[in-house]
N, C-alpha and C positions, 0 to 999 in steps of 0.2 A: 504493500500500500504506500509506503513512504518512498520507495526507490525512484520513481519517475520525478516526483517533486524535488527530492533531494538532489538528483542529478542536475535539474534545471537551476536550482538554487545555488549549487556549487559552481556551475558554469558562469552564472551571473556574478557571483561574488568574486571569482577569479578575473573575469573579463572587465568588470566595470572600472576597476582601478587602472587597468591598462588602457582602456578607452579614454579615460579622463586625462591620463598622462599624454597620450597620443594627440588629443585635441588641444592641449594647452602648451604645446611646444616643448615636450620633455621636461616639464616642470611638475613638481609634486604639490603645487598649491591647490589645485582643484581636488586632488586625492585627499589632501589633509582636510579641506573644507567638508568634503563628503563624509569623512570619518567622524569629524566633530558633530555634524548635523545628525548623523545616525545615532551616535552615542548620546547626544543631548536629548533627542526625541524619546528614546527608550527610557532614559533616566527619568524624564518628566511624565511619560505616559504609560510606563510599565504597569503600575498599580491599577490604572484606569482600564487598560486592556485586560488585565487579569480579572478585574471586577466584572467586566462585560462577559468574559468567559464563564464566570460563576453564575451570572444571572440569566443566562440564556440556555436553551437546549443544546445538547452536545452536537447534534447533527447540523443545526443552524449555524453554530459557531464555526464548525469545521468547514462547511461548504462556503460560507461567506468569506472567511479568511483565505481559503484556497483560491476563490475566484478573484478577489481583490489583489492578492499577491501576484498571480500569474498574469492578470490583465495589466497590472502596472509594469511588469517586466516587458511584456509585449509592446506596450505603448512607448516605454522608454527606448526599447530597441529600434522602433520605427523612427523616433525623433533623432536618435544618434545616427541612423542611416542617412537621414535628410541632412544633418549637420556635416557628415563626412562628404556627402555629394556636393553640397553648395556652400562649403565653408568660406571660400574666397569671396563669393557674392555677399554672404552674410557679414563679412568683415567690413565691406564698403557701405552697408546700409546703416543709416543713423549713427555714423561714426563708431560702428562696432557694438552699439548698445543692443541691437537685435540678437547678435551672437551671445552677448552676456546674458540676455534674458533666456536664451535657449539653454545655456549652462545651468542657470538657476532652475529652469523647468525640469531638466534631466535629474538634477540632484534632489529636487522635491519629490518627483515621482518615484525615484529609486528609494527614497526614504520611506514613502508610503508602502512600497513593496516590502521593505525590511520590517516595518511595523506589522504588516499582515503576516509575514513569515514568523514573527515572534508569537502572534496569536495562534498560528497553526501549530508551532512547536509546543506551546503550553497545553493546548487542548488534546493533541494526539500523544505527545511523549510524556506528559505529566498527569493526564487524566484518563484518556481512553485506555491506555496500556495497563493502568492499575485496575480498571474495571474488568478488562478482558482476562487479566491474570487471576483475579479473584483473591482468595486467601493464600494462594501458593506463592510464597516469597521466592523460592528457587526459580519458579517459572518467570516471575517478574524480573529477577536478575538476568536470566537468560534472554528474555525479550529486550531488556535494556541493552545488553551487550550486543545482541543481533542488530538492533537499530544503529548502534554506534559503529559496528563493522560496516554496515551499508553506507553510513555517513563517510567513513574513512575510504571505502572503495570508490565512492563518488569523488572523493578528494583526489584520487589517482586518475580516474577515467575522465572526469569533467575537464580539469585543466589540460590533460593531454589532448582531448578532442579540440577544445577551443584554441590551445596553443598551436597545434598543427594547422588548423584552419587559418589562423591569423598569420602564421609564418609563411605558409605556401599560398595563401589567398590574399585577404585584405581585412582590415578592421570592419569594413562595411559588410563583407560576407559573414564575418563572425557575428555581427549584430543580427543579421537575417536568420542565421542558424539558431541562435539562442531564442529569438522570438518564435520561430517555428516549433522548436522543442517544447517551449513552455505552453504553447497552444495545445499541442498533442498531449503533454503530461497532465494538463488541467482536466481535459476530458476523461482521460483514463483514471486519474485518481478520484475524480468526482464520482464515477461509477463504483470504484472500489470502496470508497467511504460508505456509500449507500448499502453495498452488499454486507460489509462488516457490521453496520448498524442493524441490519435486518437479522443477521445471524447471532447477534448478541443482545438479547432482550433487555439485559440489565443496563445497557447504555441509555435506554429511554427513561430510566429511573434516576432522579437526581435530587439530592437534598436541597430544599429551597431555602436559600439565604434570605429571600424576600420575606418569607413567612416568619422567620426568626426576627427580622427587623421590625415587622408589624407588631409582633408581641411585645417587643421592647418599647415601641412607641405607645402602645395601649397602656403599659405600666407607667410610663412617664406622664401620660395624660391624666391617669387617676391620681397620681401624686401631686400634680400641679393643677388640679381642677379649679383652684381659686386664683390662678395667676394667668388670666387670659391675655394680659398685655405683653407677656414675654415673647420674644421672637421664636424660641423653640416651641412654646406652647401653640403659637399660631400655626407653625408648620405641622404639628401633630394634629391639630383640630381642623385643618383646612377641609377635610372630607366630611366632617360632621356638623360644622357650623352652617346654619341655614340662612344667615343674614350677612349683610355687608359684603356682597359679591365682589365689589371693586377691590376691597382689602384682601380678599382671598386671592384674587388674580395677581396682585402685586407680590404677596408673600410666596405664592406658588412659583412665580418667575424668579424671585430671589433665591428660592430653595433650589431651583434647577441650575441657576448660575453657580451657586455655592457647592452643589453636589460633587463635581469633579475634585474640588479642593478638599472636601471632607473625605472623599474616597482615597485621595492621595495620602492624607494624614492617617486615616484608619488603617490603610494598608501597611504603612511603615511601622505603626505601633504594633499591629498584629505580627508582623515579621520579627520585630524585636522581642516579642513575648514567646516566640516559638522555642521549643526545647532544642531545636537544631540550629539556633541562630548562629552560634560560633562556627559550626561546620559550614554554613552558608557563607559567612564572612570570610572564612578561610579560602573557599573556592573563589570568591570575588577578588581577593587580593592577588590571585594568580593571573588576573587580567592586566595588572599594572606591569607590563613587560614589553621590551622591544625584541625579545627572544622568541619570535614566532613569525609565521608567514601571513601576516595581515596585509591590508591594502597598502600601508606605507612601505613595508618591506618589498612587496610585489612591485609597486611603482618604482621604488628606488633601484631594484635589480634590473628592471626593464630599461631605465635611463642609463644604466652603466654598461649596456651593450649585450645583456643576456637576452636571447631570443625567447619568444613565448614557449618554444619547444623545450629548451633547456630549463627554463623556470618551472615548467610543469613537471619535469623529472625530479627536481628538488622537492617540490611539494608532494610528489608521489612517494618519495623516500620517507618523508615524515608521516605520510598516511599509513605506510606499511608498519612503522613502529607503533603508530596509534592502534592498529588492528592487534598487534602483539599485546598492547595494554589491555584491550578488551578480553583477550584470552586469559591474561594474568589475573584480571579482576574475578572472573568466574571461578578460577581455580583457587585463588586465595580466599574468596568468600566461603567456599566449601570447607577449606582447611582451618581457617582462623576466625571466620565470622566477618560481618560487614564492617564494623567499626575498626577492627584491627587491620583490615585490608586498606583502609584509608591511611593508617599510620605507616604501613610498609610502603605504600605507593608514594607517600610524601618523602620518605627517606630515599627511595630510588630516584625520584625526580631531582631532589637537591644534590645527590651525588653526581648526577650527570651534568647539572648546571655548574658544578665546580670547574668543569672543563672550560666553560664560557668565561668564568671569572679569571682563570689562568691565562686564557687567550689574550686578555687585555694587556698583559705584561710580556707577551712573547714577541719575537722578531716579526715585523710586518704590521704590528699594531700602530695606528696613528695617534695613540694617546699622547697628548701634550698638555700638561697642566699649566704651562706658561701662557697658553692661548685661552682667552676668556670664552666660555661656552655660549655667552650671550652676545658675542661680537657680531655686528652688522645684521641684526635681526630686521631692522627696517629695510635695509637694502635687499635682503633676501625675500621679503614679503611684497615689496612695492616696486621693485625694478621692472621696467617695461620689458627688458630682455632678460631671460633667465640666466643666472650665473651657473657655471659648472658645479659649484659647491652646493647649489640648492638641492642637488640629487641625494644628499647624504641623510636626510631625516629618516629615522626608523629602520634603516637598512644596515647592511654590513659595510662600514666605510672602508674596510680593508680592500674591497674590490676597487674603490676609487683610486687607491694608491698603488695597486698591483697593476702596473702598466702593461704587463703581458697577459693579464687575466681576461680582458674582453676578447682578445683574439683566440685565447685558449678555449673559452667557453662558447663563443659565438662565431661561427665561421662566416656569417653574413655581413652585417653592418658593423663598422668600427666607429666608436664615438669620436666626435671632432677633437676632443682633447687628448685622445690616445695617439700622440705623435709617433710615427715610426722611428724617429731618431731616438726616442726615449725607450723603445721596447727592448733593446739589448740588456737593460738593467732592471729586470722585474724585482719587486719586493718579495721577500720570502713568504711562502704561503703557510707557514706554521700557525700563525695566529688565526687566519680565516678558516683553516682546516679544523682547528680545535673548536672554534666557535660553532661551525656547522655540525660537527660531531656531537657537541653537547646539546645543541638545540634539538637535533633529530632523535638522539638517544633518550632525552628527557620526556619524549612523547609517550613512552611506555608508562612511566609513573603518572604523567599528567592525566591521561585518559582513564587510567584505572582509578585515580583519585576522583575525577569528575563523575564517573559512574557510581562511586561510593556515595558521594554527597547527593547525587540525583536520587538514588534509591532511599536514602535517609529522609529526604523531603517527601518522597512518595508515600513512605510508610508512616510518617509521623505528623502529617498535616491533615486536618479534617477535610472531608470531601467538599464541604461547602466553602472552604477557603483555599482549595488547591490553586485556583486561577490567580487570585490576588497575591498569595504568598509567592508563587512562582513568578508572577509579574514583577514583584518587588525584588526577587532574587535576580531577575534579568536586569532590573534597574541598577542594582548594586554592581553587577558585572560590568555594565556599561559605564557606570561612574568611574570605576578604576580604569577602564579602557579609555575614557575621556581624559583622565589625568595623564595617561600614557601618551595620548596625542598632544596634549599641551606641553608635556615634558619634551617631546621631540621638536615641536615648533619653537620652543624657547631656546633649545640647545641643538641646532641643526648641523653645526659644523662637525666634520669628521673627527677632529681632535678631541671632541667631547663625547664621542660615542662610547668609549671605554667606561666613562662615568655612568652613562645610561645603562650599560650592561651590569655594572656593579649595583646600581639602584634597583634594577629589575630583579637580580638575584636576592637582594635584601627583602623586597616585597614578597617574593615567593616564600622565603624563609619565615617571614612574619605570618603569612597565611597558614603555613603548616604548624606554627606554634599555636595559633588559635584553634586549629583542629585538635592538636594534642590536648589542649585544655578541655575541649568538649569531650574527648575520649576519656580523659581522666575523671571528669564529672560522672560520665555514664558508667564506666567499668570499675572505677575505684582501684583497689589493689590488684585486680585481675587484669589490668591493662596489658601486662607483658606475658600473660599466660596464653600463649598462642597454640595450645594443643587442641582446644575444642572451640566450636563456634560460640559467639556471644549468646548468653542466655536471654539477654534483653538489650535492645538497642538503646532505648532511652527510658530510664526508670521513672515511673510516676509522672509521665509527661504526655502520654497519648490520650486522646479523647476516646470515649466508648466506641468500640468497633475499629479502633486504629492502634491497638496495642502493638508494640514493635518487638517482635521476636525474630532475631536474625541468626 
């Protein structure tokens, strides 16, 4: 059910950053703006999206989010094709403002697609899968691991497909291919959702959060029966007061305006009160890193002369280790229990990231503490012509200094600054090799840890709150991701990249310390007794029907 949509989602995620770099003259500015907009939107709207998931039927939520997501990608692909075809003409119209508006439109629609993708992930991967698995926790773990394997396989296949098309075809052909794929996958998955819904009657049954809210409002009404002038009381009584219709209308409008803000507040408070709060925070801290294949790194590598084909191979290698992480998760969970699996995964990830920290001080590293990391920020952001050094945010700056690297990795186009006269003296590749080795190897522990926290949230969050809690979790993830984008924009020069690597490793370590504290609270003195599965995931924390035995 997830495979066609995940394939299209991964193709779009890989391609959009490359398209934006291609459009803006090999500058990472549009890519950085897109990353900031996406992170900021999920941060602000994550709880509201989750609340919408909770308040509506499962089938309606899944179908609506699926259609919006794929339709947005298709529309965005069509607009990008038009821009690639008529970019020269658009530059001359209205002094280039029309082209700027096209850029804004592309980023806006792509952001809508990402928000819809967030809703789809919450409802399918955090709610439907729990209902289908029932009370069988082992089945739930296997299903989580299977979905993650599909996700990692699409990480291999999707970039390879788009990379080959863009390398041997053109970006315009790549846009058309992605739009066509999403149209096909939308129809297929829409039908699959309907079949799964029909075969699983329990999906039609959902605890009504609205009914619980109405009961609370009735209690408030009884307690405040003598206080009709208060704003809260007016909101509660708007359905029972038979007079002053104009006042009712005004209060109802105010309540509707205030509802998103109240939902935002209540969602974060509920998230903080969850027994798995520290585990969720630990996962979120792992997003504050430059040690990954996100849009900044993808765009940077592309500007440094790596073809889409080579870049897809690097992402494919990380996906293979990610699949290994899903296998390790299921095995460790059976042997040691769910909570201890998270501890072991954290140790494995940190051990691999030590290689990245060491790479900062190895030959070939551009680390230079005498150069201010904030130098020439205004020039990098506002110059009319992109500077060569603007290509360094979020990526491996070693490539920018390894003058022989672009020719070694990309047999096609050589960057303008890769002067042939400089090529006989390439910088040693020890640093960049250790960096990539650490990043790719750490995927084993990363995805095993991610699956651990995912299942902890599934098992220990009440059904009526799954949407909003997972929405806030996504917001937390994007908040740390947003800080990562800001960190890269503030210190984009390659001499500072070593500092960004060390900061990233520090945040990952802090995340695992938070998880260790959660595990210590849950298991007590048995935290290191790794002979039998955990007798209980979260003691005295689950609501009725959600006791966590792992």
